[in-house]
N, C-alpha and C positions, 0 to 999 in steps of 0.2 A: 504494500500500500504506500502510495506517495503521500508525504506529509503535506497537508493543506497549509498549515501554519507551523513555523519552526519556533517562534518565540512570541508568546502572548504577554502583554503588559496591562496591568490593572492599576491605574492611579486610585489610591484608596484613602479616603478621609473619614471613614466611620459613619457617614450618613447612610440612610436606608438605600439610596441609589447605588452607592459604592459597594454595599454589602450584597446587593442583588447582582452587580457586575462580577464580584468575586465568585459567587456561587455559579454563575453562568460560565466563567472562565475555568473553573474546576471541571465542569461538565465537558467543555470543549477540549481541555487538556487531556482528559481521559480518552476522548474519541480520536484526537489527532496525535497523541503522544508528543505534544509540544513541550517546550520549556515554558514555565510560568513564573513571572516576576510580579510582585506586589510592591508598588512604589508609593510611599507616603511622603508628601511634601509638607514639612513643618515650617510655618512662618517664623522667621527670625526677626522679631519686632524690636525697635528701639524706642525709648521714651521720647516723645515729641519728634520722632523722626531724626533725632540728632545723635543721641548718646545711648550706648548700651550700658546698663547699670547692672549691679550685682543682682538686683531683683529680677531683671530681664533674664539673666542667666539661670537663676533659680527656677523661674517659671518655665523656661525652655526645658530644663532638665526634668522638671516634674511632668511636663507634657510628653517629653521623650519616653519617660518611664511608662506612662499610660499607653502610648502608641505601641511600645514593645509588648506590653501585656495583651493588647488587642491583637497584635500579630501572632502571639502564642495561641490565642483562641482560634484564629484563622488557620494556623498551621495544623492544629488538632483536627479541625473540620476537614481540611484537605487530605491529611494522612488517612482519615477514615475512608476516603475515596481513592486511596492509593496514588495520590498526587503529592509531589514534594516541591512546593514553590520556593522561590528565593524571595527574601524580604529585604527591602532597602528603604532607609529613611534618609531624606536629604533636607538640609536647611534651604529654605526658599523664600524669595521675595516676589517671584513671578512663577507660580506653579505651572502654568501652561508652557512657558518657555523651558522650564526644567524637565517637564514630561517629554516634550519634543526632543530635547537634547539627549535625554536618557534613552529614548526609543531609537534614535539615530546611532548613538554610540554603541548600543548593545544589540543592534539589528533586530529590534522588535518588528514583526510584520503584521501584528494585529493589536490594536488598543481597544479594550472594553471599558466603557464608562457608563455610570448610572446617573440619571438626572435627579436633581433635588428640586423641590418646589421653591420658587423664588417669587417675591412680591413683584407687583407691577413696577414699582419704583426701582427695584434692583434690576429688573429686565431692561428698563429704559436707560439707566445710568451706568450700569456695570456689565461689561461683557462677561459671559460665563467662560469658565475654563474649557468646558466642552466645545463651545463655539470657536475659541482660539485654537484648540488642538485640531478640531475637525477641518478648519480652514487651511491648516499648515502641514498636516500629516499626509504623506504621499501614498502610504500603504492602506491596509484595511482598518476600519474603525467601526465598532459596534456600539451603538448608544441605546441603552435600555431606559425605558420610561417607567 
């Protein structure tokens, strides 16, 4: 059997849409025997956009620990399906750009993303990560609603 996809990438932020994308990716990985990577982009915020304080670092470390715990739960789910994903956490100020760079650097040929509900104001004033990724990714993209 020829592999349809060699490397599936799931940007994961813990929202219901990304959880759905993860589960779909596990199913597809089973079928295609692909490599699966879960990428979490953690925002590295600075106070007032200028300075990184000790509090910023402590908050980041606390959030990093929570993400690691979430990844452990996902890994357990995947292993129950005989899938062994790779998990990656990156500091990010622009998640869409970091997702695209990671996909290119690691030869991902399918990105699976799940939508989250956004308010009308958010839709009007803030482009979604999904929109940015889908406009700029040259290979396959699966967007779950």
